[in-house]
C-alpha positions in Angstrom: 0.0 -0.1 0.2 1.4 3.6 -0.7 2.1 5.8 2.1 0.6 8.7 0.3 -3.3 9.1 -0.7 -2.2 10.3 -3.8 -2.6 9.1 -7.2 0.5 7.6 -8.7 -0.3 8.8 -11.8 -2.0 12.1 -12.6 -3.2 11.7 -16.2 -4.3 8.6 -18.0 -5.3 8.2 -21.7 -7.9 5.1 -22.6 -8.3 4.4 -26.1 -11.9 2.7 -26.9 -15.1 4.0 -25.5 -16.8 0.4 -25.2 -17.8 -1.0 -21.7 -14.4 -1.7 -20.6 -12.8 1.6 -21.5 -15.8 3.5 -19.8 -15.7 1.1 -16.7 -11.9 1.7 -16.0 -12.1 5.4 -16.5 -15.2 5.5 -13.8 -12.8 3.5 -11.4 -9.8 5.9 -12.1 -11.7 9.0 -11.7 -12.8 7.7 -8.5 -9.5 7.6 -7.6 -8.4 11.2 -8.2 -6.9 10.5 -11.6 -7.9 12.4 -14.6 -8.6 9.7 -17.0 -9.7 10.6 -20.5 -11.0 8.2 -23.0 -10.5 8.7 -26.8 -13.0 6.8 -29.4 -12.6 6.5 -32.9 -16.2 6.9 -33.4 -18.0 10.1 -34.4 -20.8 9.6 -32.1 -22.4 7.0 -29.8 -25.2 5.5 -32.0 -27.6 2.8 -31.0 -25.5 0.0 -32.7 -24.4 -3.4 -31.1 -26.2 -6.7 -30.0 -27.3 -8.4 -26.8 -24.5 -8.8 -23.9 -25.0 -11.3 -21.4 -23.6 -9.8 -18.1 -23.0 -12.7 -15.5 -22.3 -12.7 -11.7 -18.5 -11.9 -11.9 -18.7 -9.4 -14.4 -21.9 -7.7 -12.1 -19.8 -7.8 -9.2 -16.9 -5.8 -10.5 -19.2 -3.3 -11.9 -21.0 -2.7 -8.3 -17.3 -2.5 -6.9 -16.2 0.1 -9.3 -19.4 2.1 -8.8 -22.2 0.8 -6.2 -25.8 1.3 -7.6 -24.7 1.1 -11.3 -25.7 -2.6 -11.2 -29.2 -1.7 -10.4 -29.4 1.0 -13.2 -28.2 -1.4 -15.8 -31.0 -4.1 -14.6 -33.6 -1.6 -15.1 -32.9 -1.7 -19.0 -31.8 -5.2 -19.2 -33.8 -8.5 -18.9 -33.8 -11.5 -17.0 -33.9 -15.0 -18.6 -35.5 -17.5 -16.2 -35.6 -20.6 -18.6 -33.7 -22.1 -21.6 -35.3 -24.1 -23.9 -32.9 -26.1 -26.9 -34.7 -26.7 -30.2 -34.0 -28.2 -33.4 -34.0 -26.1 -36.6 -37.3 -27.5 -37.5 -38.9 -26.4 -34.3 -39.0 -29.7 -32.3 -38.3 -29.0 -28.4 -35.3 -31.2 -27.2 -35.6 -29.6 -23.2 -36.3 -26.9 -21.2 -34.5 -26.0 -18.0 -34.6 -23.2 -15.5 -31.7 -20.9 -15.9 -29.4 -20.4 -14.1 -28.9 -23.7 -12.3 -27.4 -22.1 -9.3 -29.8 -20.3 -7.4 -27.7 -17.8 -5.7 -26.6 -16.3 -9.1 -30.2 -16.0 -10.3 -30.3 -12.4 -9.5 -26.9 -11.4 -10.6 -27.4 -12.6 -14.5 -29.3 -10.6 -17.0 -28.9 -9.5 -20.5 -28.7 -6.1 -21.8 -28.5 -4.3 -25.2 -24.7 -3.0 -25.9 -25.9 0.3 -26.6 -27.8 0.6 -23.4 -24.8 -0.5 -21.5 -22.6 1.9 -23.4 -24.9 4.7 -22.8 -25.5 4.1 -18.9 -21.8 3.8 -18.3 -20.8 7.0 -20.3 -23.4 9.0 -18.2 -21.5 8.2 -15.2 -18.5 10.4 -16.5 -18.3 14.2 -17.2 -19.1 14.5 -20.9 -15.6 16.4 -21.3 -13.6 13.6 -20.6 -15.0 11.3 -23.4 -13.5 12.5 -26.9 -15.3 11.2 -29.8 -13.6 11.1 -33.5 -10.1 10.4 -32.2 -8.6 7.3 -33.8 -5.4 6.3 -32.1 -2.6 6.4 -35.1 0.6 5.8 -32.9 2.1 6.4 -29.5 5.5 6.9 -28.1 6.6 6.4 -24.5 9.8 7.6 -22.6 10.4 6.9 -18.7 8.2 9.7 -17.6 5.0 9.9 -20.4 3.3 8.4 -23.2 2.7 10.7 -26.2 -0.3 9.3 -28.4 -1.2 10.7 -31.9 -4.6 10.9 -33.4 -5.8 10.7 -37.0 -7.1 14.2 -36.6 -3.5 15.5 -35.9 -4.2 16.0 -32.1 -1.9 14.8 -29.5 -1.9 13.8 -26.2 0.6 13.6 -23.3 -0.3 11.3 -20.2 1.4 9.3 -17.5 -0.2 5.9 -18.5 -1.6 4.8 -21.9 -4.4 1.9 -21.8 -5.6 0.0 -24.8 -9.2 -0.9 -24.5 -9.8 -0.9 -28.3 -11.1 -4.2 -29.1 -9.7 -7.3 -30.8 -8.3 -5.4 -33.6 -6.4 -3.2 -31.0 -4.3 -0.2 -32.7 -2.6 0.2 -29.3 -1.7 -3.6 -29.0 -0.7 -3.7 -32.7 2.1 -0.9 -31.8 3.2 -2.3 -28.6 3.4 -6.1 -28.9 3.6 -6.1 -32.9 2.2 -9.7 -33.2 -0.1 -10.9 -35.9 -3.8 -10.0 -36.6 -6.7 -12.1 -34.4 -6.7 -15.6 -35.8 -10.1 -16.9 -37.5 -11.7 -19.4 -35.4 -13.7 -21.0 -38.6 -17.2 -19.7 -37.7 -19.1 -16.3 -39.0 -21.4 -14.5 -36.7 -24.7 -12.6 -37.2 -26.5 -10.4 -34.7 -29.6 -8.1 -34.4 -31.7 -6.2 -32.3 -35.6 -6.5 -33.5 -39.0 -6.0 -31.7 -40.0 -9.0 -29.5 -41.9 -11.8 -31.2 -44.3 -13.8 -28.5 -44.8 -16.6 -31.4 -41.0 -17.5 -30.9 -40.3 -16.6 -27.3 -42.3 -17.1 -24.3 -41.5 -13.6 -21.9 -38.9 -15.1 -19.6 -37.3 -17.4 -22.0 -33.9 -17.9 -23.5 -34.0 -19.9 -27.0 -31.0 -22.3 -28.3 -31.7 -23.6 -31.7 -29.4 -26.2 -33.4 -29.0 -27.0 -37.2 -26.6 -28.8 -39.6 -23.4 -26.8 -38.5 -25.4 -23.9 -37.6 -26.9 -22.6 -34.4 -28.9 -19.7 -33.2 -29.6 -18.1 -29.9 -32.7 -15.5 -28.9 -33.6 -13.9 -25.7 -35.7 -10.7 -24.7 -33.8 -7.8 -23.8 -36.7 -5.8 -22.6 -38.5 -2.8 -23.8 -40.3 -5.0 -26.5 -36.7 -6.1 -28.3 -34.8 -9.0 -28.3 -31.7 -10.3 -29.6 -31.0 -12.8 -32.3 -27.4 -14.3 -32.7 -26.8 -16.7 -35.9 -23.7 -18.5 -36.3 -22.3 -21.2 -38.8 -19.1 -23.0 -39.6 -17.5 -21.3 -42.6 -13.9 -22.4 -43.9 -13.1 -18.8 -45.0 -13.8 -15.4 -43.0 -15.4 -13.6 -46.0 -17.4 -10.5 -45.1 -20.3 -9.2 -47.5 -19.6 -5.7 -48.9 -23.2 -4.6 -48.3 -25.8 -4.7 -45.9 -28.3 -6.2 -48.6 -25.9 -8.9 -49.4 -25.3 -9.9 -45.7 -29.3 -10.4 -45.2 -29.4 -12.2 -48.8 -26.6 -14.4 -46.9 -28.4 -15.1 -43.8 -31.3 -16.1 -45.5 -29.6 -18.4 -47.7 -27.6 -20.2 -45.1 -30.7 -20.7 -42.9 -33.0 -21.3 -45.7 -34.1 -25.0 -44.4 -34.9 -23.7 -40.8 -38.4 -23.5 -39.5 -40.7 -20.8 -40.8 -41.1 -18.3 -38.0 -37.1 -17.6 -38.1 -36.9 -17.2 -41.8 -39.8 -14.6 -41.2 -37.9 -13.1 -38.6 -34.9 -12.4 -40.5 -36.6 -11.2 -43.3 -38.3 -8.6 -41.2 -35.2 -7.8 -39.8 -33.7 -4.2 -41.2 -30.6 -5.2 -43.3 -28.6 -2.3 -41.7 -29.1 -3.7 -38.4 -27.6 -7.0 -39.0 -24.0 -7.1 -37.8 -21.8 -9.5 -39.5 -18.4 -10.6 -38.2 -16.2 -13.6 -38.1 -15.3 -15.3 -34.9 -11.6 -14.5 -34.2 -9.2 -15.3 -31.1 -5.9 -14.1 -29.7 -3.3 -16.3 -28.6 -2.5 -15.7 -25.0 0.3 -13.1 -24.0 3.0 -13.9 -21.7 2.8 -10.0 -20.6 0.3 -7.5 -21.2 2.2 -4.0 -19.7 5.4 -2.6 -21.4 6.5 0.5 -19.5 3.6 3.1 -19.4 1.1 1.0 -21.7 -0.9 -1.7 -20.7 -4.0 -3.5 -22.5 -7.4 -4.5 -21.2 -10.3 -6.7 -22.6 -10.9 -8.0 -26.0 -7.7 -6.1 -27.0 -5.7 -8.5 -25.0 -7.8 -11.5 -24.6 -10.6 -11.5 -27.3 -12.8 -14.4 -26.6 -15.3 -16.6 -28.4 -18.7 -15.8 -27.8 -19.7 -19.3 -26.8 -19.1 -18.7 -23.1 -20.5 -15.3 -22.8 -17.6 -13.8 -21.0 -16.1 -11.1 -23.5 -17.4 -8.0 -21.3 -17.5 -9.6 -18.0 -14.1 -10.6 -18.3 -13.2 -7.1 -19.5 -15.1 -5.5 -16.3 -12.8 -7.7 -14.1 -9.9 -6.3 -16.3 -11.1 -2.4 -15.2 -11.6 -3.6 -11.7 -8.3 -5.2 -11.0 -6.1 -2.5 -12.7 -7.5 0.4 -10.8 -6.9 -1.7 -7.8 -3.4 -2.3 -8.9 -2.6 1.5 -9.5 -4.1 2.1 -6.1 -2.4 -0.4 -3.8 0.8 -0.6 -5.2 3.8 2.0 -4.7 4.8 2.5 -8.4 3.8 2.1 -11.9 5.9 -0.8 -12.6 5.2 -3.0 -9.8 1.5 -2.0 -10.2 1.3 -3.0 -14.0 3.3 -6.0 -12.9 0.7 -7.2 -10.4 -2.2 -6.1 -13.0 -0.4 -8.9 -15.4 0.3 -11.4 -12.6 -3.6 -11.1 -11.5 -5.1 -11.5 -15.0 -2.9 -13.7 -17.1 -3.6 -17.0 -15.7 -7.7 -16.7 -15.2 -8.2 -15.1 -18.7 -6.5 -18.1 -20.6 -8.2 -20.6 -18.6 -11.6 -18.7 -19.9 -10.4 -18.1 -23.1 -9.9 -22.1 -23.4 -13.7 -22.6 -21.7 -15.1 -19.8 -24.4 -13.6 -21.6 -27.5 -14.9 -25.2 -26.2 -18.3 -23.7 -25.7 -18.1 -22.0 -29.2 -17.2 -25.3 -30.7 -19.8 -27.4 -28.8 -22.7 -25.0 -30.2 -22.2 -26.8 -33.8 -22.4 -30.1 -32.4 -25.4 -32.1 -33.2 -28.3 -32.2 -31.2 -27.1 -35.9 -30.4 -23.6 -35.1 -29.5 -24.8 -32.1 -27.5 -26.8 -34.2 -25.3 -23.7 -36.3 -24.6 -21.8 -33.2 -24.1 -24.3 -31.9 -21.8 -23.9 -34.6 -19.5 -20.3 -33.6 -18.7 -20.2 -31.5 -15.4 -19.5 -27.9 -16.3 -21.2 -26.8 -12.5 -17.5 -27.0 -11.0 -15.6 -24.9 -13.3 -18.6 -22.3 -13.6 -18.6 -22.2 -9.8 -15.1 -20.9 -9.9 -15.8 -18.6 -12.9 -18.9 -17.2 -11.2 -17.8 -16.7 -7.8 -15.3 -14.3 -8.6 -15.8 -11.7 -6.1 -13.8 -8.3 -5.7 -14.4 -8.5 -1.9 -12.7 -11.4 -1.4 -8.9 -12.2 -2.0 -10.2 -16.0 -3.1 -10.9 -14.3 -6.5 -7.1 -14.6 -6.9 -7.4 -18.7 -6.7 -6.2 -20.2 -9.9 -8.3 -22.8 -11.9 -7.1 -26.2 -10.8 -5.8 -27.1 -14.0 -2.5 -26.2 -15.3 -2.3 -23.7 -17.8 0.5 -23.5 -20.3 0.6 -20.0 -22.1 
């Protein structure tokens, strides 16, 4: 613990105004650090799909800003049951969720746009800088100077790359390869709630031939659909109309209500993306620059842990900057706290992503495996307990 209550750094630049970057800014400003967020987008718009907020991520949000989870919950929606169906509409099973009752009030879904908007509202408007695309940075023993595409520069004590899986900060800092395509394409959209597809408290999983879809309500009369298919190449369509045509083609043998839903979805709102992953790093921080969230541990969506582990990063980075005597020690401990845990969760997420494309018969066999112990370790992450740093029992090789 530092002997002084003064922050170890005065000015921090966070690249990326996604949920991780905004949560980090909230945490640092609470400590008296002048943290600013720099975002390449020209404006905040109602974009993105649904985000699943789990116990581990929500506890970190609550630790960063008490009361914030309740604000999110008012715009989110808690799924009470999950149903698995075939692509032709036959129900395989229905189960209440979550299985662990103590986590029942800690799990819900929210629109990415609502999540970003609520987090941004917790910050002074003057510390969020839109239309600031990071192009380069240089650091020395005392400062980091960041250059933006619009010609502006900023000099700070610490630079944090929270700029997503295609992170420019990581590219400059690490110089490693681009994200690796994992073999599946994903399409997501927010649409008006359709009661012919979903019960009001239900999440729906549908399995087809090398295809899968998840639907769940988001509240306020909206619901999220997320579809995926195994593809040998990560080709992205050049126009919104072609994206929609592609989805309709790939799911053409599915039940009619699903096809009607896709047909009535605004083409411009469908997000198409190849599912990519990042190889784990042995070090996240170099000098006065560090990484956070998808920029360092981009995950397959199968485990629903992308945003949640990012909130863990935000909490732990802020804690290390508060509790250690100097920046070098703080960042070394941040790396140490996060490396092993995120590698384990990356592996879990990739396994869950692959499981989504198994046949119903294989799915039933796989579902017999007991994930309860692992998920207990995953969800029991509690910022108020030192046990949160307890590693998963299996050895992880980086």
